[in-house]
C-alpha positions as CSV (number, residue, x, y, z in Angstrom):
1,M,0.0,0.0,0.0
2,Q,1.3,3.4,-1.0
3,T,1.8,6.0,1.7
4,L,-0.9,8.7,1.4
5,S,0.8,11.4,3.5
6,I,4.0,12.1,5.3
7,T,5.0,14.3,8.2
8,V,7.4,17.2,7.9
9,E,10.1,15.2,9.6
10,E,9.6,12.3,7.1
11,M,9.8,14.8,4.2
12,A,13.0,16.2,5.5
13,K,14.6,12.8,5.6
14,L,13.2,11.9,2.2
15,L,14.5,15.1,0.6
16,K,17.7,15.1,2.6
17,I,17.2,18.5,4.0
18,S,17.3,19.8,7.5
19,R,14.2,20.0,9.7
20,P,14.2,23.8,9.8
21,T,14.5,24.0,6.0
22,A,11.6,21.5,5.7
23,Y,9.4,23.7,7.9
24,K,10.4,26.8,5.9
25,L,9.3,25.0,2.8
26,V,6.0,23.8,4.3
27,N,5.2,27.3,5.5
28,S,5.8,28.8,2.0
29,K,2.9,30.1,0.0
30,D,2.3,27.4,-2.7
31,F,3.5,24.3,-0.9
32,P,0.8,21.5,-0.6
33,V,0.3,21.0,3.1
34,L,-2.7,20.1,5.3
35,N,-2.9,21.8,8.7
36,L,-4.6,19.4,11.2
37,G,-4.6,21.4,14.4
38,R,-0.9,21.9,15.2
39,R,0.1,19.0,13.0
40,K,1.3,19.5,9.4
41,I,0.7,16.7,6.9
42,I,2.0,16.5,3.3
43,P,0.0,14.5,0.8
44,Y,2.6,12.3,-0.9
45,K,1.1,12.6,-4.4
46,K,0.9,16.4,-4.1
47,L,4.5,16.5,-2.9
48,E,5.6,14.5,-6.0
49,E,3.6,16.9,-8.2
50,W,5.1,20.0,-6.5
51,L,8.6,18.6,-6.8
52,E,8.1,18.0,-10.5
53,K,6.6,21.4,-11.1
54,N,9.4,23.2,-9.1
55,K,12.4,21.2,-10.2
56,S,13.7,24.1,-12.3
57,W,14.8,25.9,-9.1
58,E,17.9,23.6,-9.1
59,L,19.1,25.2,-12.3
60,N,18.6,28.7,-10.9
61,Y,20.1,27.9,-7.5
62,K,23.7,27.7,-8.7
């Protein structure tokens, strides 16, 4: 069974970024996140779509 959603900490590990960077990303304007009370959940499918849509930042980052 495919994972439907992941936590911010799981996303940080998956993307190999720090926890503070993951929270900055999650709190950005167009990032797909569900706020459930104090908990933030990232729908896995939406994360994949967001990464595909925003992969061009890598070229501009250098």
